[in-house]
Structure formats: C-alpha cells, structure tokens
C-alpha positions in Angstrom: -158.0 -138.1 58.3 -155.7 -136.1 60.7 -152.3 -137.2 59.3 -148.7 -135.3 58.4 -149.6 -135.7 54.6 -153.4 -134.4 55.5 -151.9 -131.2 57.3 -149.2 -130.3 54.1 -152.2 -130.9 51.8 -154.3 -128.2 53.4 -150.9 -126.1 53.9 -150.2 -126.3 50.0 -153.9 -125.8 48.8 -153.7 -121.8 49.2 -150.8 -121.5 47.4 -151.5 -123.8 44.4 -155.1 -122.5 44.3 -153.6 -118.9 43.4 -151.3 -120.4 40.7 -154.1 -122.5 39.4 -156.4 -119.5 38.8 -153.7 -117.6 37.1 -153.4 -120.5 34.3 -155.2 -123.4 34.5 -154.2 -124.9 31.3 -150.6 -124.6 32.3 -151.4 -126.8 35.5 -153.6 -129.4 33.6 -150.4 -129.8 31.5 -148.1 -129.8 34.3 -150.3 -132.4 36.3 -150.1 -134.9 33.0 -146.5 -134.4 32.6 -145.7 -135.3 36.3 -148.2 -138.2 36.0 -146.1 -139.4 32.9 -142.7 -139.2 34.8 -143.8 -141.3 38.1 -145.3 -144.1 35.7 -142.2 -143.9 33.3 -140.4 -144.1 36.4 -142.2 -147.4 37.3 -144.1 -145.6 40.1 -147.7 -146.5 38.9 -148.8 -147.5 42.3 -148.2 -143.9 43.4 -149.5 -142.1 40.1 -152.5 -144.4 40.6 -153.0 -143.6 44.4 -152.9 -139.6 43.3 -155.2 -139.9 40.2 -157.7 -141.8 42.3 -157.8 -139.3 45.2 -157.9 -136.1 42.7 -160.4 -137.7 40.3 -163.1 -137.6 43.5 -162.7 -133.7 42.6 -163.5 -133.8 38.7 -167.4 -133.1 39.0 -166.9 -130.5 41.2 -164.2 -128.3 39.3 -163.0 -130.3 36.2 -159.8 -130.8 35.1 -158.3 -127.8 36.7 -159.3 -128.7 39.7 -158.4 -132.5 39.5 -154.9 -131.1 38.5 -154.7 -129.2 41.5 -155.8 -132.0 43.8 -153.3 -134.3 42.3 -150.4 -131.8 42.6 -151.3 -130.6 46.0 -151.5 -134.3 47.4 -147.8 -135.0 45.8 -146.3 -132.1 47.2 -148.0 -133.2 50.7 -146.4 -136.8 50.1 -143.2 -135.3 49.1 -143.4 -132.9 51.8 -144.5 -135.8 54.5 -141.7 -138.1 53.3 -144.2 -140.9 52.0 -142.1 -140.6 48.8 -138.9 -141.1 50.6 -140.2 -144.4 52.5 -137.1 -146.5 52.1 -134.2 -145.4 50.6 -133.8 -142.2 48.3 -133.0 -144.6 44.9 -131.3 -143.1 41.8 -134.7 -144.0 40.4 -136.3 -141.5 42.8 -133.8 -139.4 42.4 -134.5 -139.1 38.5 -138.0 -138.5 39.5 -137.4 -135.2 41.5 -134.9 -134.2 39.2 -137.3 -134.5 36.3 -140.4 -132.8 38.2 -138.2 -130.1 39.4 -137.5 -129.3 35.6 -141.2 -129.6 34.7 -141.7 -127.3 37.8 -138.9 -124.7 36.5 -140.9 -124.8 33.1 -144.5 -123.9 34.5 -142.8 -120.9 36.6 -141.2 -119.9 33.6 -144.4 -119.9 31.3 -146.5 -118.4 34.1 -144.2 -115.8 34.9 -141.6 -115.4 32.3 -138.6 -116.0 34.8 -137.1 -119.2 35.8 -136.2 -120.5 39.2 
C-alpha cells in the first residue's frame, strides 16, 4: 500500500536495521517498553495494530525482527502524523515524553552517550 505511512516505514528501515544488528536484545526490550507505555496510556488500539503488524514477521526473523518492525511502524506513524490525528492531548504528550526517555536510555546503552 503506497501511503505516507508506508513511505516513512521504508525510509526508517535502513537506520533501525543497522541499530538492531548492533544490539538485538536492547531493541527487543525497547519494543516491549514502548508497547507498555502505549497500553498504560490507554492507547491499546494503537499498540494492538502495531503488534499485529509486527507479528507477521516473527517466523521470518524472531523477536528481533518483530521488535524492529513494531518500532519502524511506530516511527512511520509518528512521521505520517497518524499518532497525532485529532489533538496533541496531554496524554499523547506524556507518551511522547516517555518514549523519548526510553529512546535516550537505548542510545546510551548502545553507544555510551546520551542525546
């Protein structure tokens, strides 16, 4: 399907693929943490869609590929403004803050530096 989300999804893949190769376990953990943040914030429908999408790849590449697909699709949804449909509510701002914090911890774990 050639929509904006698909375009962003494919654009994010090379970046995340390289990062996942460097530390697959860190990305599996990050994927689960982000999923928990979304569900705790009441964004279960979004988390369910991302999980269903990513789980299509489990047989092909295991948990690391599932995590990669989940995170690439999440990033694509953010870039294509799917996440922001309607208003940027305080709830969604909180989710973005938490995901940014998790991402910073991931980068620190992989590189030893913060962003």
